[in-house]
C-alpha positions in Angstrom: -8.1 116.3 -167.1 -8.9 113.4 -169.2 -9.4 115.5 -172.4 -5.1 116.8 -171.1 -3.6 113.0 -171.3 -5.7 112.2 -174.7 -8.8 109.8 -172.8 -12.1 110.6 -173.6 -15.0 110.1 -171.9 -15.5 106.7 -172.8 -12.0 105.1 -172.5 -11.5 106.9 -168.9 -14.8 104.7 -167.9 -13.5 102.0 -168.9 -10.2 102.2 -167.5 -11.8 103.3 -164.7 -13.4 99.6 -164.9 -10.2 97.4 -166.4 -8.5 99.2 -162.2 -11.3 98.4 -160.5 -11.4 94.8 -161.7 -7.5 94.5 -161.1 -8.1 95.8 -157.5 -11.3 92.4 -157.5 -8.5 90.5 -158.3 -5.8 91.6 -155.4 -8.4 92.0 -152.6 -7.7 87.8 -151.3 -4.5 87.1 -152.5 -2.5 90.3 -150.9 -4.3 88.9 -147.7 -2.5 85.8 -148.1 0.4 87.4 -149.5 2.8 89.4 -148.5 4.3 90.1 -151.8 1.3 91.0 -153.6 0.8 94.1 -151.1 3.0 96.3 -153.3 1.2 95.6 -156.3 -2.9 96.2 -154.7 -1.1 99.0 -153.3 -0.3 101.0 -156.7 -3.9 99.4 -158.7 -5.9 101.5 -155.8 -3.8 104.2 -156.3 -4.0 104.0 -160.2 -7.5 103.9 -159.7 -8.1 107.0 -157.1 -6.5 109.2 -159.4 -8.8 108.1 -161.8 -11.5 108.5 -160.4 -10.2 112.6 -160.0 -9.6 112.6 -163.5 -13.1 110.9 -164.2 -15.1 114.0 -162.1 -18.6 113.6 -161.4 -20.2 110.5 -162.8 -23.7 109.8 -163.9 -25.2 107.4 -161.2 -25.2 104.5 -163.5 -21.8 104.1 -164.0 -21.1 105.5 -159.7 -22.9 102.3 -158.7 -20.7 99.2 -161.9 -17.7 100.9 -159.9 -19.1 100.6 -156.0 
């Protein structure tokens, strides 16, 4: 499915890592400021969509995303 959007496997992996990092960035502040919750939720949803698009990942990549 990623190819349908013009992404190759490496680009999709990079997107997953970038979105994962943003989720980590919001992890602590979202607990302290409710205004950030909406943005943090968008990153959570985007991560899940990208993860679904990626399909099965090699174990090494899977571990990096956890």
